[in-house]
VEXMAR-711942 format. One record per residue: residue in three letters; x, y, z of N, C-alpha, C, CB in turn. Coordinates in steps of 0.2 Angstrom, whole numbers, plus 5000, padded with zeros to 4 digits. Glycine has a CB too. Layout:
REM VEXMAR-711942
ALAXYZXYZXYZXYZ;...
***
This chain:
REM VEXMAR-711942
UNK609155735755609055795749608455815749609155765741;UNK608355885749607755925749607655935741607955995752;UNK607055935740606855965734606356025734606555915729;UNK606256045729605756115730605056105732605656155723;UNK604956115736604156105739603656145737604156105745;UNK603956205732603456225727602956185724603856265722;UNK603456135719603156095714602556055717603656055710;UNK602656005722601955965724601456005726602155925730;UNK601656075731601156115732600656135726601356165734;UNK601056165722600756185715600356145712601156205709;UNK600556085711600256035707599756025711600555975707;UNK599656005718598955985723598456045722599255985731;UNK598656115722598256165721597956155714598656235721;UNK598256135709597956115702597356075701598456085699;UNK597456025707596955965706596256005709597255895711;UNK596356055713595656065716595556135713595756075724;UNK595756155707595356215703595856275704594556235706;UNK596456275707596656335709597256335703596856335717;UNK597256395698597756395693598456415695597556445689;UNK599056395692599756395695599856465694600356345690;UNK599556505689599656585688599356625693599356605683;UNK598956595698598656635702598956625710597856625701;UNK599556595709599756585716600456615716599856505717;UNK600656645721601356665723601656645729601456735723;UNK602256625728602656595734603256645737602956535732;UNK603456625742604056655745604656595744603856665753;UNK605156605746605756555745605556515751606456595745;UNK605756445749605556395755606256405760605456315753;UNK606156395766606756385772606556295774606756455779;UNK607256275776607356215778607656215786607656175773;UNK607356155789607756155795607856085796607356195801;UNK608256055801608455985802608055965808609155965802;UNK607655915809607155895813607155825814606655915811;UNK606655805819606755725821605855735822607355695830;UNK605655685817604855665818604855605822604555645810;UNK604455625827604155575831603655545830604055605838;UNK603455485829602855445829602655415834602755405824;UNK602155425839601955405844601255355842601755465848;UNK601255285845600655255845600355225851600755215840;UNK599855255854599755225860599055175859599555285866;UNK599255105861598755055860598355035867599054985857;UNK597655035866597355015871596754955870597155065874;UNK596454925875595954875873595354885876596154805875;UNK594854865874594154865877593854805876593854915875;UNK593454775880592954725878592354745875592754695884;UNK592254735870591454735866591154665865591554775859;UNK590454685863590054635860589654655855589554605865;UNK589554605850589154615843588554575843589654605837;UNK587954575841587454535838587354535832586954535841;UNK587454475827587354465820586754435819587854425817;UNK586254465816585554435815585654375810585154485812;UNK585354305811585354275806584854255802585454235807;UNK584754265797584154265792583854205791584254295785;UNK584254155788584054095785584254045792584454075778;UNK583754025797583853975801583653905800583453995806;UNK584153865800584053795798584053755804584553765793;UNK583553725807583653695813583853735819584153655812;UNK583453735825583553765832583853735837583053775834;UNK584253685836584353635841584953675844584553565838;UNK585353715841586053725843585953805845586653705836;UNK585353825847585253895848585053905855584653935842;UNK585253945860585053935867584553995868585853945872;UNK584253995874583854055875584154115876583554045880;UNK583754175879584054245879584354225885583654315879;UNK584154205891584554215897585254185897584154185903;UNK585254125893585854095892586354145888585754015887;UNK586154175885586454235879586754275884585954275874;UNK586354315888586554355893587154335898586054385896;UNK587154265901587554235904588154225902587254195905;UNK588154205894588754175889589154255889588354145880;UNK588754315888589254375888589554405894588754445885;UNK589054395900589454405906589954375909588954405911;UNK589954315907590454275909591154275905590254195909;UNK591054295899591654295894591954385895591454275886;UNK591554425896591754485898592154495905591254525898;UNK592054455909592454455915593054415913592254435921;UNK592954355910593554325908594154375903593254255902;UNK593854415899594354455895594554515898594054465889;UNK594154545903594454585906595054575912593854615910;UNK594954515914595454495920596154465916595054415925;UNK596054435910596554405906596954445903596354365901;UNK597654465905597954515901598554485897598154585906;UNK598554415896598954375891598754395886598854305890;UNK598254405882598054415875598254475874597354415872;UNK598254535879598454605876599154595876598254675879;UNK599554565879600354565880600454525874600654525887;UNK600354475873600454445866600354485859599854395866;UNK599754515859599654565853600154625853598954595853;UNK600254645860600754705859601554695858600654745867;UNK601754635860602354615857602454615849602354545860;UNK601854585846601854575839601854625835601254535837;UNK601654695839601654745836602454775834601254795840;UNK602954745839603554785838603854755832604054775845;UNK603554705827603854695821603654735815603754625819;UNK603254765816602954805811603254875811602254805812;UNK603354905804603554965803602955015805603854985795;UNK603255075805602755135808602155145802603155205809;UNK602255145796601755145791601255075792602155155784;UNK601455015793601054955794600654955801601554885793;UNK600954995805600754995812600155045812601255025817;UNK600255105808599655155807599055115803599955225802;UNK599255095797598655055794598354995798598955015788;UNK598654965803598354915807597754955812599054865813;UNK598055015813597755045819597155075816598255115823;UNK597055075810596355115806596055055805596455155798;UNK596155005807595554945805595354925812595954855800;UNK594754885811594454845816594854785818593754825813;UNK595254785825595554715826595054685832596554715829;UNK595054635831594554595836595054525838593754565831;UNK595154515845595654465847595154415851596254495851;UNK595254355851595054305857594254325856595454315865;UNK593854305850593354325849592854245850593254355842;UNK592354255856592054195858591354215854591954175868;UNK590854155853590354155849589854105852590654145842;UNK589254135852588754095854588054115849588654105862;UNK587754065848586954085844586354065849586954035836;UNK585954095848585454105851584754155849585754125857;UNK584154135853583554175852583454235856582954125852;UNK583354285853583254345858582654385857583654395857;UNK582454435862581954475860582154525854581654505865;UNK581754545851581854595844582254655848581054615839;UNK582754685847582854765851582454815848583554795850;UNK582254805842581954865838581354875841581854865831;UNK580954825841580254825844580054805851579854785841;UNK580654775853580554755861580054705862580254815866;UNK579854655857579454605857578754615855579554585863;UNK578554695854577854715852577754695844577754805852;UNK578354675841578054665835577954725829577454645837;UNK577954785833577754845828578354885831576954895829;UNK578654935826579154985829578855055826580054975825;UNK579055115829578955175828579155185821579355215832;UNK578655225816578755235809579355285809578155255805;UNK579855255805580455285804580355355801580955245800;UNK579955365798579855425793579655485798579255415786;UNK579155465803578955525808579055505814578155555808;UNK579655455815579755435823579155425827580255495827;UNK578755405825578155395829577655445831578255365836;UNK577855485828577355555829576555535825577855635825;UNK576655505819576155505815576055575810575555495819;UNK576355615810576555685807577055705805576455725810;UNK577155725800577955755798577755845796578455695788;UNK578255875796578255935793577955945787578855965793;UNK577555995785577356005779577856025774576856055778;UNK577955975768578456015764578356075759578755965760;UNK577756095758577556145754577656205757576856145751;UNK577456215764577656285768578356275773577056305773;UNK578556205774579056205779578856225787579656245776;UNK578256235787577956245794577956315795578356215798;UNK578056375790578156425789577656485789578556425785;UNK577656535791577156585789576456565790577256605782;UNK576456525797575756515799575356455795575256585799;UNK575856415792575556365788575156365780575056335792;UNK574956325778574756345772573956295770575456315766;UNK573656305765573056265764573156185764572656285757;UNK573856165762573856095762574056065768574256075758;UNK574156105774574256085780573656105784574856095782;UNK573256145781572656185785573056225791572156135789;UNK573456255789573756315794574056285800573156365795;UNK574356215800574556185805575256185806574356135806;UNK575556185799576256175798576556105799576656215802;UNK576056055798576255975798575555935794576355945808;UNK575855875791575355855788575355775790575355865782;UNK574855735788574955665791575355625787574355635793;UNK575855575792576355545789576155495783576755505794;UNK576555485777576155455771576455375772576355495764;UNK577055365776577155305777576855255782577755305778;UNK576555295788576155245791575455275792576555245798;UNK575155335788574655345787574355365794574255295784;UNK574755405798574455425805574555375811573755435805;UNK574655305809574555255815575155255818574355175812;UNK575655305817576355305822576755245821576255315830;UNK576555185820576955115821576855085814576755065827;UNK577255045812577355005806577654935809577855035799;UNK577654885804577854815805578554825807577654775800;UNK578854795812579554795813579954765807579654755820;UNK580354795805580854775798581354725801581354845795;UNK581554725808582054685809581754615810582454695815;UNK581354595814581054535816580454505811580854555822;UNK580154555808579754545801579154535805579954485795;UNK578954565811578354555815578354495820577854555810;UNK578854465821578854395825579054415832579354335822;UNK579254475833579454495840580054455843578854475843;UNK580454425840581054395842581454375836580954325846;UNK582254365837582454355833583154315834582554415831;UNK583454275829584154235829584654275829584154185825;UNK585054275833585754295832586354255833585854355837;UNK586854285831587454255834587854305838587954215828;UNK588054305843588254345848589054335849587754335856;UNK589454385848590154395849590354425854590554405845;UNK590854395858591054435864591854435862590854405872;UNK592254495862592954495861593254555862592954495854;UNK593854555862594354595864594454645858594954545867;UNK594354705858594454755853595054795853593854815853;UNK595454805849596054855850596054925847596654825846;UNK596254975850596155035848596955085848595655065853;UNK597055125843597655145842597455215842597955125837;UNK597855265846597855335846598555355843597855365854;UNK598655385837599355405834599355465834599555375827;UNK600055485836600155565836600955565832600055595845;UNK600955625828601555635826601855715829601655615817;UNK602455705831602755785833603355795830602855785842;UNK603555855832604255865828604755915832604055915821;UNK605155885832605755905838606255935832606155825844;UNK606555995834607256035831607756005834607256125833;UNK608255995829608955985832609256025835609355965828;UNK609056085834609456155836608756195839610056195830;UNK608756215843608156245847608156325843608356245856;UNK608756345841608656425837608356405831609456455834;UNK608356355828607956335822607256365821607956265820;UNK606956355828606156355827606056445827605756315834;UNK606556485826606456545826606456575819606856575830;UNK606856545814606856535808606256505805607356515806;UNK606156435806605556395803605156375809605956325798;UNK604656415809604156405814603856345813603656455814;UNK603756305820603456235819602856235818603456185824;UNK602356185815601556195815601256185820601256165811;UNK600856185823600556185828600156115830599956235827;UNK600056085824599856025825599955985817599056025828;UNK600155925817600255885810599455865808600755815810;UNK599255875802598555855800598455785799598455885793;UNK598055755803598055665803597855645795597255645810;UNK597555685791597555675784598255655782597355735780;UNK598755675783599455675781599855625783599855725782;UNK599555595789599955535793600155485787599455505799;UNK599855445783599955405780600555415775599455375778;UNK600555465773600955485767601655495771600655555763;UNK601555525776602255545779602655475782601955605786;UNK602255445785602555365788602655325782602055315793;UNK602455335776602655285769603255325766601955285762;UNK603355395766603855435763604555425768603655515761;UNK604455425774604955435779605155365782604855485784;UNK605955365783606055295786606255305794606655255782;UNK605455285796605455285805605855215808604655285808;UNK606255215813606355165817606055155823606855165817;UNK606055095827605655095833606155115838605355035834;UNK605955155842606455185847606255155854606555275848;UNK605755155856605455135862604755095861605555185867;UNK604655045865604055025866603954985873603854985861;UNK603355005877603355015884602654995886603655085886;UNK602454945890601754945893601654995899601654865895;UNK601155035898600955085904600655045910600455135902;UNK600555095915600355065921599455035920600455125928;UNK599255085916598455055914598355005909598055115913;UNK599054975907599054925901598854955895598654865902;UNK599055005894599055045887599855035886598855145887;UNK599855005878600654995877600755055872600754925872;UNK601355085873601555165870602055125865601955235877;UNK602155135859602655135854602755205851602355085849;UNK603555215852603955275849604255265844604455315852;UNK604255285837604555285831604955355830604155265826;UNK605655365827605855415826606055415819606355445831;UNK606255475816606555495810606955545809606155495806;UNK607555545807607955615807607855635801608655615810;UNK607655705799607555715792607555795792606955675790;UNK607255835786607155905787606655915785607655955784;UNK606355975787605656005786605756075781605356025794;UNK605256075776605256135773604656185775605256125766;UNK604656255774604156295776604356355771604256315785;UNK603656375769603656425765602856465765603856395756;UNK602856535763602156565762601956575755602156635765;UNK601256575754600956585749600456635749600856535747;UNK600256655744599556685743599256685736599556765746;UNK598456695736598156685730597956755728597556645730;UNK597856765721597656825717596956835719597756815708;UNK596956895721596256925723596056915730595656895719;UNK596456875733596356855741596756895745596556785744;UNK596556935750597156965755597156905761596957055758;UNK597556865759597656815765598256775763596956765768;UNK598656775767599456745767599456675770599956785771;UNK599456615767599556555768600156525771599456545764;UNK600256475776600856455777600856385776601156465783;UNK601356345773601356275772602056245774601156255764;UNK601856185777602556145780602456085775602456115790;UNK603156065774603155995770603755955773603156005761;UNK603955895770604455855772604955875767604355765771;UNK605455855768606055855763605955835756606455815765;UNK605355785756605355755749604555775747605455665750;UNK604355835749603855865747603155845750603855865741;UNK603155805754602455775757602255825763602555695761;UNK601555855762601455905766601355885774600855935763;UNK601455925778601355915785600555945788602155945789;UNK600456005785599856045786599456065779599956095790;UNK599056055779598756075772598256135774598156005768;UNK598556195771598156265772597356265769598656315767;UNK596956285771596256285770596156345766595856295776;UNK596456335759596356385755595656395752596856385749;UNK595356335750594756335747594156375752594556255746;UNK594256385758593856435763593856505759594156435770;UNK594256515755594156595753594056585747594756645753;UNK594256535742593956525737593156515735594456485735;UNK592756485740592156465739591756505744592156395739;UNK592156545747591756605752591056625750592156665753;UNK591156655743590556685741590056635738590756735734;UNK590056565737589656525735589356495742590056475732;UNK589756485747589456475753589056525756589956475757;UNK589056595754588656655756588156645753588856715755;UNK588056625747587456635742587056565743587656645734;UNK587356495745587056435747586556455755587656385748;UNK586856495759586756515765586056545764587356565768;UNK586156615760585656655759585056645755585956705756;UNK585156575752584456555749584156495753584556535742;UNK584556475758584356415761583856435767585056395764;UNK584256495771583956515777583956595777584356485782;UNK584156635772584456705772583756735768585256715768;UNK583956795767583356835764583056825757583456905765;UNK583556775754583356745747582956685747584056735742;UNK582756665753582456605755581856585749582156605762;UNK581456645749580756635745581056665737579956705749;UNK581656675735581656705729581856645726582156765728;UNK581456635720581556575714582156605710580856565708;UNK582256665709582856685703583456675708582856765700;UNK583456695714584056665719584256585718583856665727;UNK583756565718583856485719584156455711583056445720;UNK583856485706583956465699584656495698583456485693;UNK584956545701585756575701586156525705585856645705;UNK585956505710586556465714586356395710586456455723;UNK585856375707585956305705586356305698585156275705;UNK586356365694586856365689587656375692586656425683;UNK587656415696588356405699588656335702588356445705;UNK588056295705588356235706588456195701588056205711;UNK588156205695588056155690588856175686587356165685;UNK589056245686589656235683590356235687589656285679;UNK590256235694590856225697590956135698590856265704;UNK591556115696591656035695591656005703592256005690;UNK591856035706591856005713591056005717592456055718;UNK590656055717590156025719589656005714589956055723;UNK589755995707589555965702589555885705589955985696;UNK590155865706590155805708589855785715590855795709;UNK589855825719589455805725588755805723589655865732;UNK588355845719587855835718587555775715587755875714;UNK588055735710587955685709587955625713588255685704;UNK588055625718587855575723587355585728588455565726;UNK587155665729586655685732586055645733586455745730;UNK585555625728585155595729585255515732584955615725;UNK585755485730585955435733586055435741586455425730;UNK586455485742586555505749585855515753586955565750;UNK585455545751584755565754584455505755584355615748;UNK584355465750583955405752584255355757583955365745;UNK585055345755585255315760585355335768585755305757;UNK585255395770585155415776584455405778585355475778;UNK583955425774583355405775583155335777582955425769;UNK583455295773583455215775583755195782583855185770;UNK584355235782584755215788584555235796585455235786;UNK584055275795583655315801583455255806582955365798;UNK583655245811583555215816583055225820583955215819;UNK582555175821581955175826582155205833581555105827;UNK581855265834582055285841581355305845582455365840;UNK581255275852580755275855580555335857580855245861;UNK579955345857579555425857579255425865578855425851;UNK579855455869579555455876579555515879579955415881;UNK579055545881578855625882578555615888578255655877;UNK578955665893578455665899578055735900578855665906;UNK577755745905577355785906577555845904577155785911;UNK578155855907578455935906578655955897579355935911;UNK578855885894578955895888578455905884579355855885;UNK577855875885577255875881576955945882576655835885;UNK576955975888576656045889577156085886576556055897;UNK577756085886578256145884578456145876579056135889;UNK578556085873578756085866577956065861579456035864;UNK577956115858577256095853577456045847577056165849;UNK576956015845577055955840577655975834576255955836;UNK577456045831577956075827578556075829577856125826;UNK578756085835579356085838579656035837579356095844;UNK579355975840579655905839579755885833579255865843;UNK579355885829579455865821579955915819578755875815;UNK580155965820580656005816581355985820580456095818;UNK581455955826581955925829582155865825581655915837;UNK581555815824581755755820581955775813581255705820;UNK581755825809582055845803582655875804581555895799;UNK582855905809583655935809583955895812583756005814;UNK583855825814584455785815584455735810584355755822;UNK584055735807584155705800584555735794583455705798;UNK584555805793584855855790585555845793584355935791;UNK585755845800586355845802586655765800586455875810;UNK586355725799586655665797586955645791586355615799;UNK586555695786586555695779587155755777585655705776;UNK587255795782587755845781588455815782587555905785;UNK588355775787588955735790589255685783588655685798;UNK588755645781588955615774589255655770588355585771;UNK588955705767589255755762589855795763588755805760;UNK589955815769590655845772591055795770590755865780;UNK591055745772591555695772591755695765591255615775;UNK591255685761591455675752591855745751590655665747;UNK591655785753591855855751592555875752591455905754;UNK592855855758593355855761593855805757593255845768;UNK593555745755593855705751594055735743593355645750;UNK593555755740593755785735594055835733593355775733;UNK594155885739594555945739595255935742594056005744;UNK595255865744595955845746596155885754596555865739;UNK595655905757595755935763595956015762596255895767;UNK596056025757596156105756595556155757596256125749;UNK595056125760594556145763594456125771593956125760;UNK594356175775594256155782593656115784594256215786;UNK593656075789593156025791592556085792593455985799;UNK592556125797592056175798591756215791592356225804;UNK592056225788592056265781591656225777592856265778;UNK591856155776591456105772590756085776591956025773;UNK590756085783590156065786589656125784590256055794;UNK589856185785589456245784589156245777589856325785;UNK589556225771589256225764588756165764589856205759;UNK588856105766588456055766587756065769588856015768;UNK587756095775587256115778586856155774587356135783;UNK587156195772586756255768586456215760587256335767;UNK586856175759586756135752586056095754587356075750;UNK586056055761585556015762584856055765585655955766;UNK584856115767584256165768584056185762584456225771;UNK584556195757584356235750583856185746585156235746;UNK584056115747583656055744582956055747584055985745;UNK583056055753582556045757581956105756582856045764;UNK582156175755581656215754581656235747581756275758;UNK581756195742581656205735580856185735582056145729;UNK580656165739579856125739579456205742579756045745;UNK579656235746579456295749578956335744580156335752;UNK578356335746577856365740577656445744576956295739;UNK577856495740577656565741576956575740578056615737;UNK576656625744575956625742575856665736575456645747;UNK576356705732576356735726576256675721577056765724;UNK576456605722576256555717575556535718576756495718;UNK575256525722574656525724574156565719574556535730;UNK574456635721573956695718574056685710574356775720;UNK574656665708574656655699574256595698575556645696;UNK574356555701573856505699573156515699574056445703;UNK573056545704572256575705571956615700572056615711;UNK572556675699572256715693572356685687572656785692;UNK572856645686572856605679572356565678573456565678;UNK572056525683571556475681570956535679571456415687;UNK570756575683570356625681570256645675570356665684;UNK570856665673570856695666570656655660571656715665;UNK570956585662570856535657570256515656571356485658;UNK569756505662569156495662568756545660568956485667;UNK568856615661568356665659568656665651568356735664;UNK569156655649569256655640568856605638570156635638;UNK568956545642568556485638567656495639568756405642;UNK567556525643566856535644566656595637566656555653;UNK567056655636566956705632566856665625567556775632;UNK567556625622567556595617567056555616568056565616;UNK566856515619566456465618565656495617566556405625;UNK565556545621564756575620564756615613564556625627;UNK565256655612565256695605565456655599565656765606;UNK565956605599566256585594566156505595566956615593;UNK565456485595565356415597565756375589564356405598;UNK566056325590566256275584566556215586566656315579;UNK566556175583566756085586567556085587566656025578;UNK567856145584568656135587568856175592569056155582;UNK568256225595568456275600568756235607567756335603;UNK568556175609568756135614569456125613568356075615;UNK569656115608570356085607570756145608570456055600;UNK570556215605570956285604570956295612570556345599;UNK570456295616570356305623570956265627569756285626;UNK571056195626571356145630572156165628571256065627;UNK572156195622572856215619573156275624572856235610;UNK572656325624572656395628572856385635571856435628;UNK572356335638572556305646573356275647571956245649;UNK573456235640574056205642574656255642574256155636;UNK574656295637575256345637575156385642575256395631;UNK574556415645574456455651574956415657573656455653;UNK574656355658574956325664575756315663574656245665;UNK575956305658576656295655576956365657576756275647;UNK576656435656577056495658576956505665576856545653;UNK576356495667576456495675576956465679575856475679;UNK576956405677577356355680578256385679577156265677;UNK578356405673579056425670579156495673579056435662;UNK578756545672578856615675578556625681578556665670;UNK577956605684577656605689577856585695577156585689;UNK577756515695578056475702578656455700577756415703;UNK579056465694579756425691579956365694580256465693;UNK579456325695579656265696579856225691579156235698;UNK579556235685579756205678580456235676579156235672;UNK580556285677581256315676581856285680581256395676;UNK581656275686582056235690582156165689581856245697;UNK581756135687581656065684582056065677580956025683;UNK582056095674582456115668583156115669582256175666;UNK583356155674584156165676584256095680584356235681;UNK583856065683584056005687584055945683583655995692;UNK583755955678583855895673584355895668583255885668;UNK584655965667585155975663585755955667585256055662;UNK585755955674586355935679586455865678586155935687;UNK585955815676586055745675586255695682586655735669;UNK586055735687586255705694585655685697586655765698;UNK584955675695584455665699584055625695584155725701;UNK583855565698583355515694582755535697583455435695;UNK582455565702581755585702581755655706581255525707;UNK581755705702581855775703581155795707581855815696;UNK580655765705579955795709580055785716579255755706;UNK580755745719580755715726580955785729581255645728;UNK581255825726581555895729581155955727582255905726;UNK580755955722580356025720579756005721580456055713;UNK579156065718578756065721578256065714578656125727;UNK578556035709578256025702577555985702578855975697;UNK577455945707576755915708576255955709576755885713;UNK576356005713575756055713575556085708575756095717;UNK576056105703575956145696575556085693576656175692;UNK575856015691575455975687574655975691575855905687;UNK574655965696573955965700573456025699573955965707;UNK573756085698573456145696573256155688573756195699;UNK573656115685573556115677573156065675574156095672;UNK572956015679572455975678571856005680572455915680;UNK571756045685571156075688570956115682571356125695;UNK571456165679571356215675571056175669571856255672;UNK571256135667570956085660570356065662571456025657;UNK570256035668569756015670569156055670569855985676;UNK569256115673568756175672568456185666569056235673;UNK569056195660568956195653568456155650569556195649;UNK568556085652568156045649567456045651568355985651;UNK567356075659566656045660566456135658566456015669;UNK566756175658566456245654566156235646567056295653;UNK566556195642566356185636565756145636566856175632;UNK565656085641565156055640564656075642565156005643;UNK564556115649563956155649563756215645563956165654;UNK564256235642563956295638563856265632564456365637;UNK563956205628563856175623563156155623564256125622;UNK562856105629562156095631561756145631562156075637;UNK561856205634561456255634561256285628561656295639;UNK561756285623561656305616561356265613562056325612;
***
């Protein structure tokens, strides 16, 4: 029995911030169809090493050559022996379509063979030291103040990069896996791993129905589990292919609903398909249009014309603060940032003569930063897709998250105007201090001048560099523990201390001369 598929769609849109009165629907159309679920199972021989941290006695551990021989022998055995695959394949026939799909999404290891031994550390190759994960063994990182732009800055001496603070330019650090020993104790496993390639297809009972209810080009993978849980699939066929793949076919006779809808304020008609019970088959990318302006603002402030505009960045931060979806994303941003940074694997720095000549050091460092940004973008985009219940397309979510990563990376970008503000502000306060101390000498003048320098520093940081204002907004977000990790407030603090130190020196010199 079919239900009104408008209701679950309207409820789902409401969960991602689309108000019901902003949506207009057409009348749904239904057609009798057969849902076909295909599960293609195949098998590969894999191996895995697990580091043993607490070693008690080494009598049961073999050497590295014995470990290699153990892996080679068992790989050959598992590749030739097909009885394990057949036994597992036949056991799958007892599962329902929903249980089969859940099993296919898990890591299934068959006939696991284990051996313990000592081997050369794979991270340092026995050298006891590894490339610094922060600079990937270059000893330098991109200057966070100028991001390598505009011919560099005073901090990087116009080079675009500075010494790596982790390895202090030594390029190497103590290997974190073997703790500087050069070798590790591992438990090596060789096993048969199962893989499943699922697919849901739709077949019309009457060919002419496809003219009234157009079929979706593809059923969204995100919807598979709900479809398999809501419909009663029956096993139709199970057959071993020539390449030892095991193909299972499930079928279910049901009906499919189809409608069109649009959102107020957007010149776009969306298509929607669902089962008779209201489970979606395809999730339209509605939020691509709702968040198009926010994506444009993020891109503009991260790599566009507004890159150097502090006001534009403040505007974007306020918008992110107001939006509940991106606000939730920001709450985990610092955690994800730290997690990706710690997860960066040691990569060997191998450059031939051609690479060394063609690519500058700055270009190499930029490529390292870009790869880390890409990894962080992937983590954030997956979270964004889950929060939006896939009403946002994968490519759009990736664009938004990449722009967000670039946005926070460029918050430390220091404009030349900022340096000018601090230079003029510092000279003004020092001149005023000299004037007041020379003509109005009193015991409390130093305290007054210190107050003036403190107020001047706050005004320059709030209205000049605007780092203090950005700090205030990020503090109100309550999403970041260490805000100075993302903004250039430390520079303002340093310049403030220089200003106040100058005031003290002027007071001391003038008082001694008098």
